[in-house]
N, C-alpha and C positions, 0 to 999 in steps of 0.2 A: 504494499500499500504506500510505500515511501514514494513511488514514482507518480501518485496521484495527489493532487492539492486536496484540501479539506472540502472545498465546494464540489469537486469531482466526485470524491467518495460519497458524499451526501447524495449527489444527484444519481449516481449509479446504483445506490442501493447497497453498496457493499458494506455498510455499517448498519448496526442495529439502530432502532428508533431512539434508544436511550444512550447510545454510544456518543462519545465525544471524538471529534476530528479536529485537530489543530486547535483545541480549546474552544470549539464551537459545539454546544449542545444542539444535536439535531432537533429534538422536539421543540426546544424554545425557538430555534431559528424559525422552523416552520410555523409556530404559533404567532410570531412576530410578523412574518410574511403574510399569512392569512388575515390577521387583523388590519394590515395596511391595505390589502385587497379589498376587504369588507368596507373600510372607510372610503377607498377611492369610488367604489360602486355607490355608496350614499351620497358622495360629493356629486357625482354625475347626475344622480336622480335629483338631487336639489337644484343644481344648475339647470336641469331640464324644466323643473318647477318654475324657477324664476323666469326663464325664458317664455314660458307660457303665460305668466302673469304680465309680463311686458307686451306680449302679442295681444292680450285681452285688453290691456290699456289703450294700445294703439288702435284697436277696433273701435274703442270707446271714444276716440278722437284726441287722446292725450298725446303729447310730444314725448317719445320715449327717451330721446337725447336729454331733455329737461328733467325727466324723471330720474334718470341716472344721476344726474348731478345733485338733484335734491337728497336722494339716498346717500351719496357720497358727504354732502354738507352735513346730513343729520348725524353721521358717524363722528365727526369732528365736535370738539368743545367750541364754546363761543369765542374764547381768546384765540384759538387756532383760525377760526373763521374770519375774524377780525384782522388778523395779521396778514392773512392770504388777500383779503379785499383791499387792504391798505397797499399791498406791494403791487397788486394788479392795477391799482389806481395809479400809482407812481409810475409804473411801466407805461400805461396808456397815456399818461399826461406827458412823459418824455417823448412819445411819439407823436404827440399832437392830436391824439384821438379824443 
């Protein structure tokens, strides 16, 4: 087995479920990977749900680009918003806008 890396040994099934290869516990590694995969699936499902809500809003006459900006602004606290608005105003003023 010395010619195989730990990942190759685990992938090939040449070690038992509870064996450690190169300091990596196979069962623990499998559990971590499966949890990540499950969360990635949930993240995709949530992204699809959000996309559907924006589509619904658009079909009801709302501007999706503006809605996205509102959502982003609501994530920030008042002080952050004020700083960004002041900086934007400074840049626009410097450009004569």
